[in-house]
C-alpha positions in Angstrom: 107.2 117.6 104.2 104.1 115.2 104.5 106.0 112.0 103.5 108.4 113.1 105.0 106.5 113.0 108.4 105.8 109.6 107.3 108.9 108.2 107.2 110.1 109.7 109.8 107.4 108.0 112.2 107.2 104.9 110.1 111.1 104.5 109.8 110.5 101.1 108.1 108.1 102.9 104.9 111.4 104.7 103.5 112.5 101.1 101.7 109.1 100.6 100.1 107.9 103.7 99.4 111.4 105.3 97.9 114.4 104.1 95.5 117.5 104.3 96.0 117.8 107.9 94.8 115.0 108.9 96.7 112.5 109.1 94.1 108.9 107.2 95.0 109.0 103.8 93.8 106.9 103.8 90.1 104.6 101.4 91.8 103.6 104.4 94.7 100.5 106.6 93.5 99.6 109.8 96.0 96.7 111.8 95.6 95.4 115.1 96.6 91.8 115.1 96.3 91.4 113.1 92.9 94.4 114.3 91.2 97.6 112.1 91.0 100.7 114.3 92.9 102.6 113.0 90.0 100.2 115.3 87.1 100.9 117.9 89.7 104.4 119.2 91.1 105.3 115.5 92.3 106.4 115.6 95.8 106.8 119.4 95.7 103.4 119.4 95.6 101.9 121.9 98.1 98.7 120.4 101.0 96.2 122.8 101.5 94.9 123.6 105.3 91.9 120.5 104.3 93.5 118.5 101.9 93.6 114.9 102.7 96.8 112.8 100.9 95.7 109.3 99.9 98.5 107.0 98.9 98.0 104.2 96.7 100.3 100.9 96.6 99.5 99.6 93.1 99.2 95.7 93.1 100.2 93.0 90.2 100.2 89.5 90.4 99.1 86.9 88.6 
């Protein structure tokens, strides 16, 4: 729900965060505390009342 709310408020982000199938792009990392949601239940991971969601895009270059 948090990610849906984010892209509803900022629609241009959707193209950067999700691929054509609606999955998070591989370079987008979401953390709840110190846990990557990819290691939990992915986008189905529930947030607790005091949890903070951290969005960390990977950056690569040369």
